[in-house]
C-alpha positions in Angstrom: 0.0 0.0 0.0 3.0 2.2 -0.5 2.0 5.8 -1.1 -1.1 5.5 0.9 0.2 3.6 3.9 3.9 3.5 4.7 5.9 0.9 6.6 5.7 1.5 10.3 2.5 3.5 10.3 -0.1 2.5 12.8 -3.5 1.4 11.4 -6.9 1.2 12.9 -9.0 -1.5 11.3 -12.7 -1.7 12.2 -15.4 -4.2 11.2 -17.4 -3.2 8.2 -20.8 -4.3 6.8 -20.6 -5.5 3.2 -23.0 -2.8 2.0 -20.7 -0.1 3.5 -17.7 -1.1 1.4 -16.9 1.4 -1.3 -14.4 1.7 -4.2 -11.0 3.1 -2.9 -11.5 1.7 0.6 -8.5 0.0 2.1 -9.7 -3.4 3.4 -8.2 -6.2 5.4 -9.2 -9.2 3.4 -8.7 -13.0 3.5 -6.8 -13.8 0.4 -5.6 -17.3 -0.8 -5.2 -18.6 2.8 -3.6 -15.4 4.1 -4.6 -11.9 5.0 -3.7 -8.7 3.1 -4.5 -5.0 3.1 -5.6 -4.0 -0.4 -7.6 -1.3 -2.2 -11.1 -2.0 -3.5 -10.9 -1.3 -7.2 -14.3 -2.5 -8.3 -17.5 -4.0 -6.8 -19.8 -6.3 -8.7 -22.6 -7.9 -6.8 -21.1 -9.8 -3.9 -17.5 -9.6 -5.2 -14.7 -7.0 -4.9 -11.7 -6.5 -7.1 -8.7 -5.9 -5.0 -5.3 -4.4 -5.9 -2.5 -2.2 -4.7 -1.9 1.5 -4.7 0.5 1.2 -7.7 -2.2 0.2 -10.2 -1.9 -3.6 -10.0 -5.1 -5.7 -9.7 -4.8 -8.9 -7.8 -8.1 -10.5 -8.4 -11.6 -11.0 -7.1 -12.7 -11.8 -3.5 -16.1 -12.0 -2.0 -17.5 -9.5 0.4 -17.6 -12.3 3.0 -13.7 -12.3 2.8 -13.5 -8.8 4.0 -12.5 -8.8 7.7 -12.4 -5.0 8.2 -11.7 -1.6 6.8 -8.9 0.8 7.6 -10.4 3.8 9.4 -7.3 5.6 10.5 -3.6 5.8 9.6 -1.2 7.5 12.0 2.6 7.7 12.5 
C-alpha cells in the first residue's frame, strides 16, 4: 500500500458491513489462505476486485472475505 500507507505506520481496522464497502476503501481481506491489506478497485454484486496502490489488480474476492476496513492511519 506504499504511497497511501507506509511501513511503520499504525492502522486502525474496524469491522465493516458488506453494503458499506466502497471503491478506494482499504480493506483487510482474507486472500488465498492469508490476510492482506488492499484497495477495493471495483465492486460487482457480492464480489470485490482488490489491488494495490500502484495500479496492480490482484483479483476478485467475496464481500464475505473482508474482515475489516482501515479507518485511520497515523505515524
